[in-house]
TIVO-2410 file (N, C-alpha, C; in nm, 3 decimals):
# residues 148
REC num residu      c1      c2      c3 atome chaine
REC   1      X   0.544   0.757   1.936     N      A
REC   1      X   0.592   0.722   1.798    CA      A
REC   1      X   0.490   0.608   1.733     C      A
REC   2      X   0.458   0.589   1.614     N      A
REC   2      X   0.383   0.490   1.576    CA      A
REC   2      X   0.521   0.352   1.550     C      A
REC   3      X   0.453   0.226   1.557     N      A
REC   3      X   0.521   0.112   1.528    CA      A
REC   3      X   0.586   0.148   1.349     C      A
REC   4      X   0.709   0.069   1.314     N      A
REC   4      X   0.712   0.081   1.178    CA      A
REC   4      X   0.645   0.056   1.091     C      A
REC   5      X   0.555  -0.054   1.098     N      A
REC   5      X   0.422  -0.111   1.031    CA      A
REC   5      X   0.313   0.046   0.993     C      A
REC   6      X   0.294   0.087   1.074     N      A
REC   6      X   0.184   0.148   1.049    CA      A
REC   6      X   0.291   0.311   1.011     C      A
REC   7      X   0.432   0.297   0.978     N      A
REC   7      X   0.465   0.465   0.983    CA      A
REC   7      X   0.515   0.409   0.842     C      A
REC   8      X   0.486   0.315   0.765     N      A
REC   8      X   0.547   0.291   0.634    CA      A
REC   8      X   0.383   0.291   0.561     C      A
REC   9      X   0.274   0.248   0.621     N      A
REC   9      X   0.138   0.244   0.553    CA      A
REC   9      X   0.082   0.395   0.560     C      A
REC  10      X   0.110   0.445   0.662     N      A
REC  10      X   0.093   0.586   0.668    CA      A
REC  10      X   0.184   0.691   0.543     C      A
REC  11      X   0.320   0.614   0.501     N      A
REC  11      X   0.443   0.767   0.415    CA      A
REC  11      X   0.342   0.632   0.274     C      A
REC  12      X   0.328   0.539   0.267     N      A
REC  12      X   0.235   0.478   0.079    CA      A
REC  12      X   0.102   0.581   0.100     C      A
REC  13      X   0.004   0.604   0.227     N      A
REC  13      X  -0.099   0.653   0.190    CA      A
REC  13      X  -0.102   0.836   0.146     C      A
REC  14      X   0.036   0.915   0.180     N      A
REC  14      X   0.069   0.975   0.173    CA      A
REC  14      X   0.116   1.039  -0.003     C      A
REC  15      X   0.230   0.915  -0.019     N      A
REC  15      X   0.255   0.902  -0.170    CA      A
REC  15      X   0.146   0.882  -0.286     C      A
REC  16      X   0.038   0.841  -0.204     N      A
REC  16      X  -0.064   0.826  -0.309    CA      A
REC  16      X  -0.192   0.907  -0.320     C      A
REC  17      X  -0.169   1.036  -0.208     N      A
REC  17      X  -0.249   1.103  -0.233    CA      A
REC  17      X  -0.249   1.250  -0.322     C      A
REC  18      X  -0.314   1.228  -0.423     N      A
REC  18      X  -0.290   1.346  -0.510    CA      A
REC  18      X  -0.295   1.290  -0.644     C      A
REC  19      X  -0.251   1.173  -0.661     N      A
REC  19      X  -0.253   1.116  -0.792    CA      A
REC  19      X  -0.385   1.194  -0.888     C      A
REC  20      X  -0.348   1.167  -1.029     N      A
REC  20      X  -0.395   1.203  -1.124    CA      A
REC  20      X  -0.565   1.197  -1.108     C      A
REC  21      X  -0.560   1.025  -1.124     N      A
REC  21      X  -0.682   0.971  -1.137    CA      A
REC  21      X  -0.755   1.004  -0.991     C      A
REC  22      X  -0.718   0.901  -0.899     N      A
REC  22      X  -0.770   0.936  -0.761    CA      A
REC  22      X  -0.704   1.036  -0.687     C      A
REC  23      X  -0.699   1.147  -0.677     N      A
REC  23      X  -0.699   1.264  -0.637    CA      A
REC  23      X  -0.682   1.203  -0.460     C      A
REC  24      X  -0.717   1.293  -0.395     N      A
REC  24      X  -0.755   1.287  -0.232    CA      A
REC  24      X  -0.818   1.164  -0.212     C      A
REC  25      X  -0.905   1.102  -0.269     N      A
REC  25      X  -0.962   0.960  -0.217    CA      A
REC  25      X  -0.866   0.848  -0.217     C      A
REC  26      X  -0.810   0.860  -0.103     N      A
REC  26      X  -0.677   0.764  -0.049    CA      A
REC  26      X  -0.733   0.703   0.100     C      A
REC  27      X  -0.799   0.603   0.126     N      A
REC  27      X  -0.841   0.578   0.274    CA      A
REC  27      X  -0.742   0.471   0.327     C      A
REC  28      X  -0.685   0.489   0.457     N      A
REC  28      X  -0.579   0.369   0.569    CA      A
REC  28      X  -0.653   0.299   0.576     C      A
REC  29      X  -0.751   0.219   0.548     N      A
REC  29      X  -0.823   0.116   0.639    CA      A
REC  29      X  -0.833   0.008   0.517     C      A
REC  30      X  -0.859  -0.154   0.549     N      A
REC  30      X  -0.862  -0.262   0.501    CA      A
REC  30      X  -0.983  -0.256   0.469     C      A
REC  31      X  -1.139  -0.201   0.517     N      A
REC  31      X  -1.258  -0.195   0.466    CA      A
REC  31      X  -1.279  -0.067   0.450     C      A
REC  32      X  -1.319   0.012   0.348     N      A
REC  32      X  -1.382   0.148   0.346    CA      A
REC  32      X  -1.474   0.158   0.255     C      A
REC  33      X  -1.628   0.123   0.258     N      A
REC  33      X  -1.756   0.171   0.136    CA      A
REC  33      X  -1.762   0.251   0.103     C      A
REC  34      X  -1.693   0.230  -0.015     N      A
REC  34      X  -1.734   0.378  -0.104    CA      A
REC  34      X  -1.837   0.404  -0.152     C      A
REC  35      X  -1.877   0.531  -0.196     N      A
REC  35      X  -1.998   0.555  -0.260    CA      A
REC  35      X  -1.989   0.565  -0.358     C      A
REC  36      X  -2.064   0.651  -0.459     N      A
REC  36      X  -1.997   0.661  -0.614    CA      A
REC  36      X  -1.905   0.775  -0.609     C      A
REC  37      X  -1.908   0.907  -0.530     N      A
REC  37      X  -1.846   0.989  -0.557    CA      A
REC  37      X  -1.731   1.004  -0.467     C      A
REC  38      X  -1.723   0.871  -0.457     N      A
REC  38      X  -1.569   0.833  -0.404    CA      A
REC  38      X  -1.520   0.761  -0.501     C      A
REC  39      X  -1.527   0.724  -0.618     N      A
REC  39      X  -1.479   0.648  -0.702    CA      A
REC  39      X  -1.459   0.768  -0.818     C      A
REC  40      X  -1.316   0.743  -0.859     N      A
REC  40      X  -1.213   0.622  -0.818    CA      A
REC  40      X  -1.118   0.622  -0.685     C      A
REC  41      X  -1.131   0.528  -0.610     N      A
REC  41      X  -1.037   0.555  -0.479    CA      A
REC  41      X  -0.939   0.454  -0.445     C      A
REC  42      X  -0.851   0.479  -0.351     N      A
REC  42      X  -0.798   0.378  -0.311    CA      A
REC  42      X  -0.807   0.341  -0.162     C      A
REC  43      X  -0.772   0.211  -0.111     N      A
REC  43      X  -0.740   0.150   0.006    CA      A
REC  43      X  -0.611   0.128   0.040     C      A
REC  44      X  -0.522   0.144   0.122     N      A
REC  44      X  -0.434   0.132   0.182    CA      A
REC  44      X  -0.377   0.037   0.319     C      A
REC  45      X  -0.363  -0.098   0.332     N      A
REC  45      X  -0.348  -0.164   0.399    CA      A
REC  45      X  -0.257  -0.256   0.436     C      A
REC  46      X  -0.191  -0.276   0.535     N      A
REC  46      X  -0.099  -0.395   0.546    CA      A
REC  46      X  -0.147  -0.561   0.628     C      A
REC  47      X  -0.071  -0.645   0.566     N      A
REC  47      X  -0.137  -0.792   0.581    CA      A
REC  47      X  -0.021  -0.827   0.650     C      A
REC  48      X   0.084  -0.939   0.619     N      A
REC  48      X   0.181  -1.037   0.650    CA      A
REC  48      X   0.288  -0.942   0.701     C      A
REC  49      X   0.320  -0.988   0.763     N      A
REC  49      X   0.497  -0.955   0.804    CA      A
REC  49      X   0.532  -1.064   0.869     C      A
REC  50      X   0.642  -1.070   0.795     N      A
REC  50      X   0.737  -1.192   0.841    CA      A
REC  50      X   0.878  -1.095   0.891     C      A
REC  51      X   0.901  -1.173   1.038     N      A
REC  51      X   1.044  -1.101   1.085    CA      A
REC  51      X   1.080  -1.276   1.136     C      A
REC  52      X   1.242  -1.228   1.105     N      A
REC  52      X   1.384  -1.267   1.142    CA      A
REC  52      X   1.501  -1.222   1.188     C      A
REC  53      X   1.574  -1.349   1.291     N      A
REC  53      X   1.666  -1.256   1.300    CA      A
REC  53      X   1.816  -1.232   1.252     C      A
REC  54      X   1.835  -1.099   1.217     N      A
REC  54      X   1.906  -1.054   1.114    CA      A
REC  54      X   2.074  -1.069   1.166     C      A
REC  55      X   2.071  -1.018   1.300     N      A
REC  55      X   2.170  -0.971   1.341    CA      A
REC  55      X   2.226  -1.055   1.484     C      A
REC  56      X   2.294  -1.108   1.546     N      A
REC  56      X   2.278  -1.148   1.653    CA      A
REC  56      X   2.367  -1.074   1.792     C      A
REC  57      X   2.369  -1.105   1.913     N      A
REC  57      X   2.432  -0.955   1.979    CA      A
REC  57      X   2.323  -0.850   2.046     C      A
REC  58      X   2.332  -0.810   2.138     N      A
REC  58      X   2.201  -0.716   2.199    CA      A
REC  58      X   2.213  -0.553   2.156     C      A
REC  59      X   2.111  -0.517   2.100     N      A
REC  59      X   1.989  -0.576   2.076    CA      A
REC  59      X   1.988  -0.649   1.958     C      A
REC  60      X   1.885  -0.761   1.948     N      A
REC  60      X   1.909  -0.824   1.825    CA      A
REC  60      X   1.863  -0.734   1.705     C      A
REC  61      X   1.886  -0.719   1.559     N      A
REC  61      X   1.849  -0.666   1.476    CA      A
REC  61      X   1.724  -0.767   1.387     C      A
REC  62      X   1.637  -0.718   1.353     N      A
REC  62      X   1.525  -0.789   1.282    CA      A
REC  62      X   1.509  -0.757   1.161     C      A
REC  63      X   1.503  -0.853   1.093     N      A
REC  63      X   1.471  -0.854   0.964    CA      A
REC  63      X   1.290  -0.843   0.954     C      A
REC  64      X   1.267  -0.749   0.871     N      A
REC  64      X   1.074  -0.755   0.842    CA      A
REC  64      X   1.086  -0.709   0.655     C      A
REC  65      X   0.988  -0.833   0.657     N      A
REC  65      X   0.950  -0.818   0.555    CA      A
REC  65      X   0.785  -0.851   0.560     C      A
REC  66      X   0.733  -0.707   0.472     N      A
REC  66      X   0.590  -0.641   0.509    CA      A
REC  66      X   0.492  -0.636   0.367     C      A
REC  67      X   0.388  -0.709   0.400     N      A
REC  67      X   0.305  -0.693   0.291    CA      A
REC  67      X   0.229  -0.543   0.272     C      A
REC  68      X   0.228  -0.482   0.209     N      A
REC  68      X   0.172  -0.349   0.221    CA      A
REC  68      X   0.081  -0.368   0.085     C      A
REC  69      X  -0.061  -0.372   0.083     N      A
REC  69      X  -0.200  -0.367  -0.008    CA      A
REC  69      X  -0.236  -0.249  -0.038     C      A
REC  70      X  -0.266  -0.232  -0.156     N      A
REC  70      X  -0.305  -0.096  -0.224    CA      A
REC  70      X  -0.443  -0.142  -0.315     C      A
REC  71      X  -0.545  -0.108  -0.278     N      A
REC  71      X  -0.660  -0.214  -0.388    CA      A
REC  71      X  -0.695  -0.070  -0.454     C      A
REC  72      X  -0.735  -0.037  -0.548     N      A
REC  72      X  -0.799   0.062  -0.643    CA      A
REC  72      X  -0.953   0.015  -0.705     C      A
REC  73      X  -1.048   0.111  -0.640     N      A
REC  73      X  -1.148   0.097  -0.730    CA      A
REC  73      X  -1.235   0.173  -0.800     C      A
REC  74      X  -1.300   0.096  -0.888     N      A
REC  74      X  -1.307   0.202  -1.013    CA      A
REC  74      X  -1.489   0.124  -1.033     C      A
REC  75      X  -1.587   0.233  -1.047     N      A
REC  75      X  -1.666   0.205  -1.124    CA      A
REC  75      X  -1.692   0.143  -1.243     C      A
REC  76      X  -1.726   0.043  -1.248     N      A
REC  76      X  -1.752  -0.113  -1.358    CA      A
REC  76      X  -1.827   0.042  -1.528     C      A
REC  77      X  -1.772   0.072  -1.555     N      A
REC  77      X  -1.791   0.141  -1.690    CA      A
REC  77      X  -1.736   0.082  -1.815     C      A
REC  78      X  -1.773   0.135  -1.886     N      A
REC  78      X  -1.719   0.090  -2.065    CA      A
REC  78      X  -1.597   0.106  -2.097     C      A
REC  79      X  -1.468   0.200  -1.985     N      A
REC  79      X  -1.368   0.206  -2.000    CA      A
REC  79      X  -1.293   0.202  -1.896     C      A
REC  80      X  -1.341   0.086  -1.832     N      A
REC  80      X  -1.298   0.089  -1.662    CA      A
REC  80      X  -1.125  -0.020  -1.702     C      A
REC  81      X  -1.152  -0.081  -1.747     N      A
REC  81      X  -1.001  -0.161  -1.793    CA      A
REC  81      X  -0.912  -0.048  -1.850     C      A
REC  82      X  -0.888   0.019  -1.917     N      A
REC  82      X  -0.827   0.167  -1.895    CA      A
REC  82      X  -0.819   0.254  -1.794     C      A
REC  83      X  -0.944   0.273  -1.712     N      A
REC  83      X  -0.933   0.332  -1.580    CA      A
REC  83      X  -0.800   0.220  -1.480     C      A
REC  84      X  -0.875   0.142  -1.461     N      A
REC  84      X  -0.768   0.014  -1.381    CA      A
REC  84      X  -0.619   0.076  -1.412     C      A
REC  85      X  -0.565   0.035  -1.547     N      A
REC  85      X  -0.444   0.072  -1.593    CA      A
REC  85      X  -0.404   0.161  -1.595     C      A
REC  86      X  -0.459   0.244  -1.615     N      A
REC  86      X  -0.415   0.433  -1.567    CA      A
REC  86      X  -0.390   0.423  -1.441     C      A
REC  87      X  -0.478   0.367  -1.356     N      A
REC  87      X  -0.444   0.431  -1.185    CA      A
REC  87      X  -0.312   0.301  -1.118     C      A
REC  88      X  -0.313   0.195  -1.179     N      A
REC  88      X  -0.190   0.093  -1.139    CA      A
REC  88      X  -0.101   0.145  -1.167     C      A
REC  89      X  -0.071   0.226  -1.289     N      A
REC  89      X   0.033   0.266  -1.330    CA      A
REC  89      X   0.095   0.422  -1.253     C      A
REC  90      X  -0.014   0.491  -1.223     N      A
REC  90      X  -0.027   0.610  -1.105    CA      A
REC  90      X   0.068   0.540  -1.001     C      A
REC  91      X   0.001   0.445  -0.919     N      A
REC  91      X   0.064   0.364  -0.867    CA      A
REC  91      X   0.202   0.355  -0.815     C      A
REC  92      X   0.196   0.266  -0.917     N      A
REC  92      X   0.387   0.224  -0.889    CA      A
REC  92      X   0.467   0.322  -0.942     C      A
REC  93      X   0.466   0.424  -0.988     N      A
REC  93      X   0.512   0.547  -1.027    CA      A
REC  93      X   0.549   0.622  -0.900     C      A
REC  94      X   0.418   0.602  -0.852     N      A
REC  94      X   0.407   0.727  -0.691    CA      A
REC  94      X   0.514   0.662  -0.609     C      A
REC  95      X   0.456   0.540  -0.599     N      A
REC  95      X   0.549   0.451  -0.473    CA      A
REC  95      X   0.704   0.464  -0.476     C      A
REC  96      X   0.733   0.405  -0.636     N      A
REC  96      X   0.880   0.387  -0.695    CA      A
REC  96      X   0.920   0.586  -0.670     C      A
REC  97      X   0.893   0.678  -0.675     N      A
REC  97      X   0.962   0.824  -0.685    CA      A
REC  97      X   0.913   0.868  -0.516     C      A
REC  98      X   0.854   0.804  -0.437     N      A
REC  98      X   0.835   0.927  -0.310    CA      A
REC  98      X   0.948   0.891  -0.185     C      A
REC  99      X   1.044   1.000  -0.188     N      A
REC  99      X   1.099   0.965  -0.120    CA      A
REC  99      X   1.125   0.929   0.011     C      A
REC 100      X   0.983   1.025   0.061     N      A
REC 100      X   1.030   0.991   0.208    CA      A
REC 100      X   0.953   0.831   0.246     C      A
REC 101      X   0.864   0.764   0.166     N      A
REC 101      X   0.833   0.602   0.160    CA      A
REC 101      X   0.980   0.564   0.185     C      A
REC 102      X   1.073   0.590   0.065     N      A
REC 102      X   1.171   0.503   0.047    CA      A
REC 102      X   1.268   0.505   0.170     C      A
REC 103      X   1.231   0.635   0.216     N      A
REC 103      X   1.367   0.658   0.297    CA      A
REC 103      X   1.348   0.565   0.446     C      A
REC 104      X   1.225   0.512   0.456     N      A
REC 104      X   1.195   0.387   0.551    CA      A
REC 104      X   1.249   0.259   0.528     C      A
REC 105      X   1.253   0.244   0.428     N      A
REC 105      X   1.243   0.073   0.370    CA      A
REC 105      X   1.386   0.081   0.290     C      A
REC 106      X   1.444  -0.052   0.310     N      A
REC 106      X   1.562  -0.076   0.239    CA      A
REC 106      X   1.489  -0.092   0.106     C      A
REC 107      X   1.348  -0.158   0.065     N      A
REC 107      X   1.354  -0.212  -0.028    CA      A
REC 107      X   1.172  -0.211  -0.037     C      A
REC 108      X   1.127  -0.163  -0.128     N      A
REC 108      X   0.969  -0.194  -0.160    CA      A
REC 108      X   0.985  -0.180  -0.341     C      A
REC 109      X   0.860  -0.315  -0.321     N      A
REC 109      X   0.888  -0.342  -0.454    CA      A
REC 109      X   0.738  -0.442  -0.465     C      A
REC 110      X   0.665  -0.379  -0.570     N      A
REC 110      X   0.525  -0.495  -0.635    CA      A
REC 110      X   0.593  -0.659  -0.639     C      A
REC 111      X   0.502  -0.690  -0.590     N      A
REC 111      X   0.494  -0.873  -0.600    CA      A
REC 111      X   0.377  -0.927  -0.666     C      A
REC 112      X   0.248  -0.861  -0.650     N      A
REC 112      X   0.150  -0.893  -0.713    CA      A
REC 112      X   0.068  -0.786  -0.733     C      A
REC 113      X  -0.010  -0.814  -0.869     N      A
REC 113      X  -0.130  -0.719  -0.971    CA      A
REC 113      X  -0.220  -0.811  -0.954     C      A
REC 114      X  -0.367  -0.802  -0.886     N      A
REC 114      X  -0.480  -0.899  -0.989    CA      A
REC 114      X  -0.585  -0.803  -0.962     C      A
REC 115      X  -0.684  -0.840  -1.073     N      A
REC 115      X  -0.782  -0.739  -1.103    CA      A
REC 115      X  -0.919  -0.837  -1.114     C      A
REC 116      X  -1.008  -0.781  -1.025     N      A
REC 116      X  -1.122  -0.849  -1.047    CA      A
REC 116      X  -1.240  -0.776  -1.034     C      A
REC 117      X  -1.359  -0.811  -1.077     N      A
REC 117      X  -1.488  -0.764  -1.096    CA      A
REC 117      X  -1.631  -0.831  -0.975     C      A
REC 118      X  -1.672  -0.692  -0.866     N      A
REC 118      X  -1.757  -0.725  -0.811    CA      A
REC 118      X  -1.876  -0.681  -0.885     C      A
REC 119      X  -1.994  -0.750  -0.867     N      A
REC 119      X  -2.132  -0.683  -0.923    CA      A
REC 119      X  -2.206  -0.693  -0.796     C      A
REC 120      X  -2.191  -0.749  -0.661     N      A
REC 120      X  -2.273  -0.708  -0.529    CA      A
REC 120      X  -2.265  -0.594  -0.509     C      A
REC 121      X  -2.407  -0.517  -0.441     N      A
REC 121      X  -2.374  -0.420  -0.359    CA      A
REC 121      X  -2.467  -0.297  -0.504     C      A
REC 122      X  -2.466  -0.168  -0.479     N      A
REC 122      X  -2.551  -0.045  -0.535    CA      A
REC 122      X  -2.496  -0.065  -0.654     C      A
REC 123      X  -2.338  -0.066  -0.651     N      A
REC 123      X  -2.281   0.003  -0.817    CA      A
REC 123      X  -2.166  -0.139  -0.835     C      A
REC 124      X  -2.178  -0.194  -0.965     N      A
REC 124      X  -2.075  -0.321  -1.006    CA      A
REC 124      X  -1.914  -0.217  -1.023     C      A
REC 125      X  -1.809  -0.256  -0.937     N      A
REC 125      X  -1.716  -0.179  -0.961    CA      A
REC 125      X  -1.553  -0.305  -1.000     C      A
REC 126      X  -1.455  -0.248  -1.012     N      A
REC 126      X  -1.372  -0.340  -1.104    CA      A
REC 126      X  -1.253  -0.265  -0.986     C      A
REC 127      X  -1.170  -0.416  -0.907     N      A
REC 127      X  -1.084  -0.367  -0.825    CA      A
REC 127      X  -0.957  -0.420  -0.880     C      A
REC 128      X  -0.858  -0.381  -0.875     N      A
REC 128      X  -0.699  -0.377  -0.862    CA      A
REC 128      X  -0.646  -0.412  -0.721     C      A
REC 129      X  -0.588  -0.491  -0.669     N      A
REC 129      X  -0.490  -0.542  -0.599    CA      A
REC 129      X  -0.374  -0.535  -0.614     C      A
REC 130      X  -0.287  -0.425  -0.579     N      A
REC 130      X  -0.114  -0.420  -0.578    CA      A
REC 130      X  -0.076  -0.507  -0.462     C      A
REC 131      X  -0.010  -0.578  -0.469     N      A
REC 131      X   0.070  -0.618  -0.317    CA      A
REC 131      X   0.231  -0.592  -0.288     C      A
REC 132      X   0.252  -0.482  -0.251     N      A
REC 132      X   0.383  -0.467  -0.229    CA      A
REC 132      X   0.494  -0.509  -0.119     C      A
REC 133      X   0.624  -0.590  -0.131     N      A
REC 133      X   0.663  -0.626  -0.005    CA      A
REC 133      X   0.786  -0.531   0.032     C      A
REC 134      X   0.772  -0.474   0.124     N      A
REC 134      X   0.881  -0.394   0.187    CA      A
REC 134      X   0.943  -0.458   0.269     C      A
REC 135      X   1.110  -0.390   0.284     N      A
REC 135      X   1.183  -0.459   0.374    CA      A
REC 135      X   1.261  -0.381   0.434     C      A
REC 136      X   1.256  -0.389   0.606     N      A
REC 136      X   1.318  -0.301   0.645    CA      A
REC 136      X   1.373  -0.371   0.764     C      A
REC 137      X   1.460  -0.276   0.860     N      A
REC 137      X   1.464  -0.393   1.018    CA      A
REC 137      X   1.468  -0.223   1.128     C      A
REC 138      X   1.427  -0.343   1.212     N      A
REC 138      X   1.435  -0.286   1.347    CA      A
REC 138      X   1.490  -0.374   1.441     C      A
REC 139      X   1.502  -0.275   1.582     N      A
REC 139      X   1.574  -0.374   1.667    CA      A
REC 139      X   1.492  -0.464   1.791     C      A
REC 140      X   1.521  -0.569   1.848     N      A
REC 140      X   1.426  -0.627   1.883    CA      A
REC 140      X   1.389  -0.508   2.010     C      A
REC 141      X   1.239  -0.505   2.067     N      A
REC 141      X   1.212  -0.410   2.174    CA      A
REC 141      X   1.161  -0.301   2.134     C      A
REC 142      X   1.198  -0.263   1.992     N      A
REC 142      X   1.176  -0.118   1.973    CA      A
REC 142      X   1.172  -0.118   1.813     C      A
REC 143      X   1.029  -0.150   1.841     N      A
REC 143      X   0.924  -0.169   1.709    CA      A
REC 143      X   0.936  -0.037   1.585     C      A
REC 144      X   0.915   0.094   1.699     N      A
REC 144      X   0.902   0.211   1.638    CA      A
REC 144      X   1.025   0.256   1.558     C      A
REC 145      X   1.122   0.262   1.576     N      A
REC 145      X   1.271   0.253   1.530    CA      A
REC 145      X   1.336   0.179   1.432     C      A
REC 146      X   1.268   0.267   1.293     N      A
REC 146      X   1.306   0.128   1.197    CA      A
REC 146      X   1.540   0.203   1.179     C      A
REC 147      X   1.575   0.112   1.175     N      A
REC 147      X   1.723   0.119   1.166    CA      A
REC 147      X   1.751   0.058   1.039     C      A
REC 148      X   1.931   0.106   1.025     N      A
REC 148      X   1.994   0.083   0.881    CA      A
REC 148      X   2.036  -0.069   0.917     C      A
***
């Protein structure tokens, strides 16, 4: 069984697959070169993970705070602002309503949304980055098992 971080990342990818705007163009990778036919598209990756003891005794219960990052890429056109807003709304709804993802974590909430424009490369794109913070617990020595 994969470690908890990967389980949460995979569940996030599943939750976002099939959204109206991005459809199946969801990739579990930090770096993904998009072609024009793959836009709009999403990447999902995990970033920082803070751990601290939550309960003493053996095994020690560890509290994890994991940053799950979702990047939405949109071809820069006349209506890219509206498209970015639509996609971020779809993402927020999908994450909040996905029972499989919600069952893995105690809490997962968006903590930051940023939007930037990149003109380098073959096609100018707008990128919205949503960072979620996921709270979950494991026991020391069993990073693949999420506990209550």
